[in-house]
N, C-alpha and C positions, 0 to 999 in steps of 0.2 A: 504494500500500500504506500502511496506517496506520503512525503513528510508533512504535507498540509492536512492530511486526513488524520489528525491527532485525536479525534473523538471515537475512534474504533474501540468497541468494548473488548475486554479480555474474556476468557472463558467464564461462563456463568456470572455475568456482571450484575450488579444491583440495578433494579428498574426504578428510576426516580421519576416522580410526577412533576409536571410543571404546574405551579399554583399562581393564582391571581386573587386579589382582594376585590370582592364586589362591594363597592362603597354604598350602594343602595341598601344592601342587606346589613352592612355594618351599622348605618344610622338607624335602620329599622330595629336592629337588635338592641341598640342603646335606648331607643324610645320605649321598647317593651320593658327593659330593665328599670328605667327611670319612672315610668308611669305605673307599671305593675309590680315593681319591687321583686321581680323574679328573674332568674338567670336562664329561664327556659329558652328565651329568644337567642341567647348567646351574644358574644361581642362581635362576631364576624362570621361571615359565610365563606368558606373556602371552596372554590370550584376548580376541579381538575380540567385542564384543557389540553387537547392534542396529544394525550399520552400514547394512544394506539398509533397515531400518525407518526409520532416521533420514533417509536420502536420500529415501525415499518420502514422509515427512511434510513435508519441505521442498518437494518437487515438488507436493504437494497444496496447500500455501499459494500457490505460484506459479500453479497452475491456477485457484485461487479468485480471485487478483488479476487474472489474464487474463480471467476471466469477467466481473468487475466492469468492467474497462476496455472490453470489448466491449459490454456493456449500456449504457455511457455514450457509445457511438459512437466510441471511440478504437481503431479496428480495427488500425492499424499498431502501436500500443503493445501491444495484446493479443497480436498475433502474435509480437512480439519477446519478450514474457514467456514464451510457450510455447517459443520457440526456446531461451531460456536454460534452461528446464526440460529440454528434450531434450538440450542440451549436458551438463547435469549427469548425466543418466541414461547418456548415451553414455560420458562419462568414467569413471563407475563401472563400466559394463559392460565396458570395455576391460580394466580391472584385476581384475575379478571375474566372469569369464565363466561362463555356465551357471546364473545365478540367475533363475529363471522370473519371479518377481514384478517384478524390474527390467525384464526384456525385455518383459513384458506391459504395464507402465506406459509404457515407451518407445513401444510400438506404439500405445497409446491417444493419447499426445501427438502422435505423427507423423500419425496419422489425422486428428486435429483440425486440425493445420497443413495437411494435404493438402486438406481441405475448404475452408479459408478463404484459402489463399494464391493468388497470381497464377499464371498458366500457366507462366512461366519457372521459378519455384520448384517447381511441381508436378512437373516432369520430374526434378528432383533428389530431391524428397521421395519420389517413386514408387520410385526406386532404393533409397533408405534403407529404405522400408517393405518392399520385397522382400527386402533383406538381413536385416532384423530378423525377418521371417516365416520365412526359412530357418533363422535361429538358434533361433527358438522350436520349429520342427519338429524340429531336431536335439536340443533339450533334452527335449522330450516323448517318452515311451517308447511310447505306443500310437497306433494309427491313429485311434481315437475322439477322443483328446485333440488330436491334430495336425490333424484334418480341417478345422476352421474356418480355420486358417492356410493350408492347402493351397487351400481355396476362395478365400481372399483373394488368394493368389498368382496364381491363375487370373484373377481379376477385374482385378488390377493389370496383368497381361500384356495383357489386353484394352484397358485404358486406354492403354497404350503403343502397341500396334499391333494393332488388332482384326482385321486381315486376315492376320496372321502365322500360319504353321503351328504356332508354339509355343502359341498359344491352344488349338487343338484337342488338342494333345498333353497340355497340362495338364488339359484337360477330361476326357480319357480316363483320366488318372491319378486324378483326383478321382472319376470314376465307378467305377473299380476299388475305391477305398477305401470309397466310400459303400456299395457292395454287400457289403463285409465287415463293416460296422457294423450290428448287428442292428436298432437303433432308428431307422434312417434309410433313406429310399429314395434314388434317384439323381436327385432333382429338380434340384439345383444344377448338376450336370454336364450333364444334358439341356437345361436352360435355356441354359447357355453354348454348347453345341453348336448349338442352334437359332439363337441370335444369330449365331454365327460362320458357319454355313451360309448364312444370309440375306446376310451381307456379301460372300461370295465367289461368289454366283450368277453374276456376269458371267463368271467363269472356270471354274466347276466346278458341275455339277448336283448336287442332293442325291442321295446314295447311302446308303441305310440300312445296307447290308452293311458299310460302313466303320466302323460304331459298335457292331456286335454285336446281341444280342437286345434286344427291347423297343422298337425303333424302327420306326414304321409306314412304309408304302410311299411315301406322298406327303407333301410338306412341309406342306400345310394340315392334314393329319391329325396331324403332329408338333406344329404350333402349337396345335391344338385340345387335344391331350393335355397339353402343358405348361400351357396356359391353364387347363384344368379342374383341374389339380393345385393351382393357387394363383391364383384369379380376381382377387385384389387386386393382383397384380403389374402395376405401371403400364406398364412397358416392353413386357412380353409381350402385354398386352391391346392396346396400340397397334399392335404388329407384326402381331398376328393380325387385327385389324380392317382394317388397311391391305391385308393380303394378300387378304382376302376381297373387297374392293372392286376391287383393281387387276388383275382378270383379263384386261384388255386388254393388259397388259404381257407381252411375249413370255417374259420370264424367269419370270414367275408362271405362265403357261400351261404351260410346259414341266415345272414341278414340282408342279402342282396335280392333284387327283383329278378324275375324270370327273364325280363327283357335284357338286363345287363348280362346275365349268365349266358344268354343265347347269342350275344354279340361276338363276332370273331375276334380272336386275340389281337390281330394286326390292327383292326379298327379301334379296339379299346386302347391300345398303345398309342395310336396316332391321336386319339382324342385327349389322352392324358398329357402327351407332349404339348399339344396345342393349349391346354389349360395352363400349363406352367409357363410357356412362352408368352401367352397373353398377359398373365399376371406380371411377368417381368416388364413387359412393354408399358404397363400402367404404373410401374414403380421404378422408373429409371434412375431415380436419385437415392434409392434405398439399398444399402449394402445387403440387407437380409434377403432381398428378392433374388439377387445373383447367387448368394450362398445357398439358398434353397434350390435353385436350379442346378447348381454344381452338385449338391448332395443327391438330387433326384437322378441326374445323369449318371453319377457314379454307381448308384444302386440299380437302376432300371435300364439304362442305355449306355453301358460303358464302351468307350472306344478302344479297339485293339491296339491302336497306335497313339502314343503320346506325342503332341506337338513339341517342337524344339524349344518354344518359349513357354511362359507361364500360361496356365489354362485361361481362356478368355473371360470366363465369369469371375475368376479370382482377380484377374487384371482389372476388370471393371470395378470391383470393390475397392481395390487399392487406389484407383484413380479418384474415387469418391472420398475414401477415408484411409489415407496412407497408413495409419497406425492401428487398423483393425486387427486385434490380436488373433482371432480365430483364422482369419484369412492369411496372415503372415505365417502361422504354423502350417496351415494347409499348403501354402505356396512352398514353404521349406521342404515339407515331406514330398511334395510333388516333384520338386527339383532333384531331391535325393533319389526318388524312384527313377527319374530320367537318367541319373548318373549310373545307377545299377544296370539299367538296360544298355547304356552306352558301353559299360565295362564288359558286359556279356558279348557285345558285338565287336569287341576289340578296339573300340575308339577311346583310347586312354585320355587324349586331350579333352574331348567332350565330357568324358566321365569326371575329370578333375574340375572342369569349369562348372558343371552342374552341381558337383559336390560343394564347392565353395559358395555358389549361389544359394543353395539350400541352407547351409550353415549361417550365412548372412541373414536370411529371412528369419531363422529361429532366434538368432541373437537380437534382431530388431524387435521381435515380439516381446522380449523381456525389457528392452530399453524403453519401448513406448508404453508398456503397461506392466510395471514391476509388481503390481498387486495380483496379477493373474498367474496362478501357479502352473498352468499347463505349459507355458513357454519354457519354464525351468525343467519340467518333466520331459518334454520332447527333445529339448536340446541335450539334456543329460543322457537320455537314452541313445541318441544318435552318437554322442561322443563315446559312450560305453561300448557300443557295438563296433566302433571304429578303432578299438584298442587304445583309447585315450581315457582310461578309467580315472586317473588322477584329476584330469580336467572335469570329468563328469561329476565326481563327488563334490568338487568345489562349486559347481553350478547347483547341484541339489541342495548343498548346504546354504547357499545364498537364498534359494527359494524357501527353505525352512525358516530362515530368519524373518521373512515377510509374514508368515504364519497364517494370516486370515484368508484362506482360500481352501476349497475342497480338496485340492491336490496335495495338501501338506502331509497327509498320512502316507500317500504314495511316495512322496519325496523322501520322507524319513526312512521308509522301508528300503528304498533304493540306496540311500546313503549308508545304512547299516550294512547291507549286503556288500556294497563296494568297499567299505572300510574293512570289513572282515577279510575280503579277498586280498586287500593290500596290507593285512595284518596291523591295521591301525585300531587296535583294540580299545584304548582309552576313548578315542573319538566315537567308536561304535557304542560303547557303554553310555556315553553322554547322550547320544541320539536316542537310544532306547529309553533313557530316563525322560527325555523331552517328549517322546511319543506317549509315554505313560500319562503325562500331564495333559496332552492333547486329547487322549481318549476320554479323560474325565471332564473335558470341556463340553458342556451340554450343547453349545452352539455347533460343534463339529461332530459329535459322537455318532458313530454308526456301528451296528453290531459286528460287522466283519472286522472292524479295527481291533476289537478286544482279542479275537483269535489271532490276528496278525501280530500284535505285540507279544503275545505269549510265545508264538512260534519263533519270532526273532530273538526273544530273550533266551529261549531254550537253545537255539543254535549258537548264540553268542557264548553262553555258558560252556557248551560243548567245545567250542573253538578255544576258549580260554584254558580249559582243562587240558586240551590236547597240547596247547602251547607250553603250559607248565610242565607237562610230561616229557617234552623234548628239550627243555632247558637244562 
């Protein structure tokens, strides 16, 4: 922040009101006191002015500073600035509940943090967002005003547990509200129900009667209806195209119409490809559209020959967003795959050039987003299989230090195994200890992690005993 902006609050700053004296009420109070002999009227009336506006102006400056930090590649500092802004808004909100402008701005800041933060923080931010959405819904008086926040609550429930019954219950509530608002259809609810039904196909078939009127008999018909309502919806286009192709899947066959099942495979595949291509054409500035087509092609229409350069869809993403972590990782692995093919064909010069390019992409993914653990994981794996294990464990260790991402357990596991192989037993013991703490962190804990840490501890103990026996 510039030197002139010396009013920037620190973390959890006190919220001070601006006060002014109302002389009319001061003289009125004196009159009551003199004539009535009572202090009920008081000596003065203090009126708070502009408190919320003052807080919002401070938050705006903090958000501007956060944006500047992010543009300069200082992601961690940018996130911390927004956390400070959120703390300021939460402090004010606790003492002055029910002020819509404050709650709305808090929601905006939390959404920004939710987008940029690591997975561990996401779990906590998701709860904060849900709490704030509930407060906004309680503050707003009409269904029409509260509907966007009810839709967001439904989406956050999906983020937490897409297979949970609560997702469908929230979707049904949103559908009820959408149908009471004159200027809206029930697209948002129907979209969410479609996603939720697809997720639970392994345990429950699609049953249109469960959701009331307006739901077609078969799941492909529901997908088609939702897709036709908004053809630029990236996820729905992807789900619909995949469903059309995957008719050999028993779960798809059980929920598909006879018309779809009777359609020749070539025609279904052509329709699916058209759906994806049309979706991309309507989202030419969105990286996720190109990434979706890249994944779709890799799964359903893989090319037997890799082009010499980066895949065109990955290239399009990097033209829009040069620091897109997933794309940098994919581009790196793609180039490494090209290197392996060139090596098999005896083209050593090309193999070396592609190898270097792949490694550069992987290193760039870490540089541009140090909070995303996948970059450390893939780069370390590549170095490991390239007989550069010492470099690999350095990369994994650096990723472990960041901590707040879902790959941290994988990184610790790789680091321990690499350290054992290099006979770096003290470092391995330290990493096992760190992972034990991670496993106990409720934000990151997964059942498989418990078994993983036990296996590594057992292996490390055996290696230590063996080393002692040979010394």
